[in-house]
C-alpha positions as CSV (number, residue, x, y, z in Angstrom):
1,M,26.1,7.2,-0.9
2,K,25.2,3.7,-1.1
3,A,21.8,2.7,-3.0
4,V,20.1,-0.1,-4.6
5,R,19.3,0.5,-8.3
6,L,17.6,-0.9,-11.4
7,L,19.4,-0.4,-14.6
8,E,17.0,-2.0,-16.9
9,Y,13.5,-3.3,-16.9
10,G,13.3,-6.8,-15.8
11,G,16.9,-6.7,-14.8
12,Q,18.8,-7.5,-11.3
13,L,19.2,-5.0,-8.5
14,V,22.5,-3.5,-8.1
15,F,24.0,-2.2,-4.8
16,N,26.6,0.6,-5.3
17,D,27.7,4.2,-4.8
18,V,25.7,7.0,-6.5
19,P,25.7,10.7,-5.8
20,T,23.9,12.0,-2.7
21,P,20.7,14.1,-3.9
22,T,21.1,17.9,-3.9
23,I,17.9,19.5,-2.6
24,A,15.8,22.6,-3.9
25,R,14.9,25.4,-1.5
26,D,11.3,23.9,-0.7
27,E,12.8,20.3,-0.4
28,I,14.0,18.3,2.8
29,L,17.1,15.8,2.6
30,L,16.3,12.7,4.5
31,K,18.8,10.2,5.9
32,I,16.9,7.1,5.3
33,K,16.6,4.6,8.2
34,S,14.1,2.0,6.9
35,T,12.1,1.4,3.7
36,A,9.5,-1.1,3.0
37,V,9.4,-3.8,0.4
38,N,6.3,-3.3,-1.9
39,H,4.6,-5.2,-4.7
40,L,4.6,-2.0,-6.5
41,D,8.2,-1.7,-6.9
42,L,8.3,-5.3,-8.5
43,V,5.6,-4.3,-10.9
44,K,7.3,-1.2,-11.9
45,A,10.6,-2.7,-12.4
46,S,9.3,-5.8,-14.4
47,G,8.0,-3.0,-17.1
48,T,4.9,-4.7,-17.7
49,A,3.0,-1.8,-16.5
50,R,5.2,0.9,-18.0
51,Q,2.5,2.8,-19.8
52,I,0.8,3.6,-16.6
53,L,3.5,3.4,-14.0
54,P,6.6,4.6,-15.8
55,I,10.0,4.9,-14.2
56,D,13.3,6.7,-15.3
57,L,16.2,4.3,-15.6
58,P,18.5,3.8,-13.8
59,W,15.7,3.8,-10.8
60,I,16.1,3.6,-7.2
61,P,12.9,1.9,-5.8
62,G,11.4,2.4,-2.5
63,H,8.1,4.3,-2.0
64,E,7.6,4.4,1.7
65,F,10.1,5.2,4.2
66,S,11.1,6.6,7.6
67,G,14.2,8.5,8.4
68,V,15.8,11.6,10.1
69,V,15.8,15.0,8.5
70,E,19.4,15.8,7.6
71,Q,19.1,19.1,5.8
72,I,16.4,21.7,5.1
73,G,15.8,24.0,2.1
74,S,15.6,27.7,2.7
75,D,12.0,27.8,2.2
76,V,11.2,25.1,4.8
77,A,9.9,26.0,8.2
78,A,8.0,23.2,9.7
79,Y,10.8,20.8,10.1
80,A,14.4,20.8,11.4
81,P,17.5,18.6,11.2
82,G,17.3,15.7,13.5
83,D,13.4,15.5,13.2
84,A,12.4,11.8,12.9
85,V,9.6,11.4,10.1
86,F,7.9,9.0,7.7
87,A,6.5,9.2,4.4
88,A,5.6,7.9,1.0
89,N,6.1,9.2,-2.6
90,E,5.1,8.3,-6.0
91,T,8.6,8.1,-7.6
92,G,10.5,6.0,-5.4
93,G,14.0,6.4,-4.4
94,A,14.2,5.2,-0.8
95,Y,16.5,2.1,-1.3
96,A,19.4,4.5,-0.7
97,E,21.1,6.2,2.4
98,Y,19.6,9.8,1.4
99,L,16.4,11.1,-0.3
100,A,15.3,14.4,-1.3
101,I,11.4,15.1,-0.7
102,K,8.9,17.9,-0.3
103,P,7.9,18.4,3.4
104,A,4.0,18.1,2.5
105,A,4.5,14.5,2.0
106,I,5.9,13.7,5.5
107,A,4.7,13.2,9.0
108,R,6.5,12.7,12.3
109,K,7.0,8.9,13.1
110,L,6.7,5.8,15.1
111,S,9.6,3.4,15.4
112,F,11.7,3.4,12.3
113,E,10.6,-0.1,11.3
114,E,7.1,0.2,11.8
115,A,7.0,3.7,10.4
116,A,8.7,2.4,6.9
117,S,5.9,-0.1,6.8
118,V,2.9,2.3,7.0
119,P,2.7,5.1,4.5
120,V,1.8,3.4,1.1
121,A,-0.5,0.7,2.5
122,S,-2.3,2.9,5.0
123,Q,-2.8,5.9,2.6
124,T,-4.0,3.7,-0.2
125,A,-6.5,2.1,2.2
126,W,-7.5,5.6,3.6
127,Q,-8.1,7.1,0.0
128,G,-9.7,4.0,-1.2
129,L,-12.3,3.9,1.5
130,F,-12.8,7.6,2.0
131,T,-11.7,9.7,-0.8
132,H,-12.9,7.3,-3.6
133,G,-15.6,5.1,-1.8
134,H,-17.0,7.7,0.2
135,L,-17.4,5.3,3.1
136,E,-19.6,6.3,5.9
137,K,-20.7,5.1,9.4
138,G,-23.3,2.4,9.2
139,Q,-22.4,1.3,5.6
140,T,-21.3,-2.1,4.7
141,I,-18.0,-2.6,2.8
142,L,-16.6,-5.6,1.0
143,I,-12.7,-5.6,1.0
144,H,-11.1,-8.3,-1.5
145,G,-7.9,-9.4,-0.3
146,G,-8.3,-8.3,3.3
147,A,-5.2,-10.1,4.8
148,G,-2.8,-8.3,2.6
149,A,-1.0,-5.2,3.6
150,V,-3.3,-2.5,2.1
151,G,-6.4,-4.8,3.0
152,A,-5.4,-5.1,6.6
153,Y,-5.4,-1.2,7.0
154,A,-8.7,-0.9,5.1
155,V,-10.2,-3.4,7.5
156,Q,-9.1,-1.6,10.5
157,L,-9.9,2.0,9.2
158,A,-13.3,0.9,7.9
159,S,-14.2,-0.6,11.4
160,H,-13.0,2.5,13.2
161,A,-15.3,4.6,10.9
162,G,-18.2,2.5,12.2
163,A,-18.5,0.5,9.0
164,T,-19.6,-3.3,8.7
165,V,-16.6,-4.8,7.5
166,I,-16.8,-8.2,5.2
167,A,-13.4,-9.4,3.9
168,T,-12.4,-12.1,1.3
169,A,-9.5,-14.1,2.1
170,S,-8.2,-17.6,2.7
171,G,-10.0,-19.4,5.7
172,D,-6.5,-19.4,7.4
173,D,-6.7,-15.8,7.7
174,E,-10.2,-15.6,9.4
175,A,-9.0,-15.3,13.0
176,Y,-6.5,-12.6,12.1
177,L,-9.0,-10.5,10.2
178,K,-11.5,-10.7,13.0
179,S,-9.2,-9.7,15.4
180,I,-8.7,-6.2,13.7
181,G,-12.2,-5.5,12.9
182,A,-13.7,-7.7,10.1
183,S,-17.3,-8.9,10.8
184,R,-17.2,-11.6,8.3
185,V,-14.7,-13.4,6.4
186,L,-15.4,-15.1,3.3
187,D,-13.0,-17.9,2.1
188,Y,-12.7,-17.4,-1.5
189,R,-11.2,-21.0,-1.9
190,E,-14.4,-22.6,-0.7
191,A,-17.1,-20.6,-2.6
192,Q,-17.8,-17.5,-4.9
193,F,-18.2,-14.5,-2.4
194,E,-21.4,-13.4,-4.5
195,K,-23.2,-16.8,-4.0
196,I,-22.7,-16.7,-0.2
197,L,-22.7,-13.0,0.9
198,G,-26.5,-12.8,1.3
199,E,-26.7,-9.2,1.0
200,K,-25.8,-6.2,-1.1
201,V,-22.9,-3.8,-0.1
202,D,-22.3,0.0,-0.1
203,V,-18.7,-0.2,-1.1
204,V,-16.4,-2.7,-2.6
205,F,-12.8,-2.2,-2.2
206,D,-10.9,-4.4,-4.7
207,L,-7.3,-5.5,-4.0
208,V,-7.5,-8.5,-6.3
209,G,-8.7,-7.6,-9.8
210,G,-9.4,-10.0,-12.6
211,D,-12.6,-12.0,-12.5
212,T,-13.1,-10.8,-8.7
213,Q,-13.6,-7.5,-9.8
214,K,-16.2,-8.4,-12.4
215,R,-18.2,-10.3,-10.2
216,S,-18.1,-7.5,-7.6
217,F,-20.8,-5.5,-9.5
218,L,-23.3,-8.1,-8.6
219,V,-23.2,-7.3,-4.9
220,L,-23.3,-3.7,-5.0
221,K,-26.3,-1.5,-4.1
222,E,-27.5,0.9,-6.7
223,G,-25.4,4.0,-6.2
224,G,-22.6,2.1,-4.6
225,H,-19.0,2.5,-5.2
226,L,-16.4,-0.1,-6.6
227,V,-13.0,1.1,-5.9
228,S,-10.0,-0.8,-7.5
229,A,-6.3,-0.5,-6.6
230,T,-5.1,-3.1,-9.1
231,Q,-6.9,-2.4,-12.5
232,P,-9.1,-0.1,-14.4
233,V,-12.9,-0.6,-13.8
234,S,-15.4,-0.9,-16.7
235,Q,-17.3,2.0,-17.1
236,E,-19.8,0.2,-19.2
237,E,-20.5,-2.3,-16.4
238,A,-20.6,0.6,-13.8
239,A,-23.3,2.2,-15.7
240,R,-25.1,-0.9,-16.3
241,H,-25.5,-1.6,-12.6
242,R,-25.9,1.9,-11.7
243,V,-22.8,2.4,-9.6
244,S,-19.8,4.1,-9.9
245,G,-16.4,2.6,-10.6
246,V,-12.8,4.0,-10.3
247,M,-9.2,2.7,-10.3
248,M,-7.4,4.8,-7.7
249,R,-3.9,6.0,-7.8
250,L,-2.3,6.9,-4.4
251,A,-1.7,10.7,-3.9
252,P,0.5,10.9,-0.8
253,S,-0.4,13.4,1.7
254,G,1.2,14.5,4.9
255,D,-2.1,15.5,6.2
256,V,-3.4,12.0,5.8
257,L,-0.4,10.5,7.1
258,S,-0.3,12.6,10.2
259,R,-4.0,11.5,10.9
260,I,-3.1,7.9,10.5
261,G,-0.2,8.4,12.7
262,R,-2.3,9.4,15.6
263,L,-4.5,6.5,15.1
264,L,-1.4,4.5,15.3
265,E,-0.1,6.0,18.4
266,E,-3.3,5.8,20.1
267,G,-3.5,2.1,19.4
268,T,-6.6,2.3,17.5
269,I,-4.8,0.8,14.5
270,R,-1.7,-1.3,14.3
271,P,1.1,-1.9,11.7
272,D,2.5,-5.1,11.2
273,V,6.1,-5.7,10.2
274,A,6.9,-9.4,9.1
275,T,10.7,-9.3,8.6
276,V,13.5,-6.9,8.4
277,Y,16.3,-7.1,5.9
278,T,19.5,-5.0,5.5
279,L,19.5,-2.7,2.4
280,Q,22.1,-4.9,0.6
281,D,19.8,-7.9,0.9
282,A,17.0,-6.1,-1.2
283,A,17.2,-8.5,-3.9
284,Q,16.4,-11.4,-1.4
285,A,13.6,-9.4,0.0
286,W,12.3,-9.0,-3.3
287,K,12.5,-12.8,-4.0
288,D,10.8,-13.4,-0.9
289,I,7.9,-11.0,-1.5
290,A,7.5,-12.5,-5.1
291,E,7.1,-15.9,-3.7
292,K,4.1,-14.6,-1.6
293,L,2.7,-12.7,-4.6
294,P,3.4,-15.3,-7.5
295,R,1.3,-13.2,-10.0
296,V,3.4,-10.1,-9.6
297,H,3.7,-9.4,-13.4
298,G,-0.1,-10.0,-13.7
299,M,-0.8,-7.3,-11.0
300,S,-3.5,-9.8,-9.2
301,P,-1.4,-11.5,-6.8
302,S,-4.2,-12.8,-4.4
303,E,-6.4,-14.7,-6.7
304,P,-7.6,-18.2,-6.1
305,G,-4.6,-20.7,-6.1
306,A,-2.1,-18.4,-4.8
307,P,-0.1,-19.8,-1.9
308,T,-1.2,-18.8,1.8
309,R,0.8,-16.1,3.3
310,K,2.6,-17.6,6.0
311,K,3.3,-14.1,8.0
312,H,1.2,-11.2,8.0
313,G,2.9,-7.6,7.7
314,K,5.3,-5.9,5.6
315,L,8.9,-6.6,4.7
316,V,11.3,-3.8,5.6
317,L,14.9,-2.8,4.6
318,R,17.0,-1.3,7.4
319,V,19.0,1.4,5.6
320,A,21.1,2.7,8.5
């Protein structure tokens, strides 16, 4: 099969032939249709975070994807060849024509391009809000980096859950964020959020990191939750402010993905696809996402000074 691989940390992507995966009794072989381009892939490939995000080289990127079931293991009963599904995993492997995966991680899909853009961002948002942030109806949440892929899902899901949503972003993104459920948008380029917020919040979902995370302790209610998807949270600061702090790691779940899929099908939340590339153009897609996320090696792409995103939505690779 054809695949895009990384041969060494920091190296170039290569497009060539590799063996098609063989599946175990409890696995499914997917024929990949589309896969999304993620900041996570670039960070892993750089090697800067290899202690917490290791990969086995040579490595095929691609953590979220859509496709059609090609073959099922003898112990798989819930799916059959020909079923269209979408999913995410923790190891990658979707920049290829085929991928072996456990059925517990997959769900039935939308359009292929939309479905490939959904799993990582939406599940990260869901787990950040509800699993780790314990967000409830009537509470107030501050989402840093609200206009990014994860942030946009977080805004929509928190609003749907009945929370008051405040997001930090550039002023150019205010209309977009309000259209998907944000009550207020704080322009990080104009003022520090803690000086203009005017209230304390129940949950902070940090998709930026750095100094933004440190200052977030100042706006949390006692007993509140600071959830980071970018870097570890200081437990000393959390204890001093009498809040909880956690750096989350995505745990892909077919059940959560199915619930998100129903919200998408109902139109309650919406996916965004910015640009679709062919698989062999993966290197160009990585260049384009790196331009939008200039601090890819520092894992804090949305800090003040970063260029404004020209398009909202995910970059997607069309495999088949």
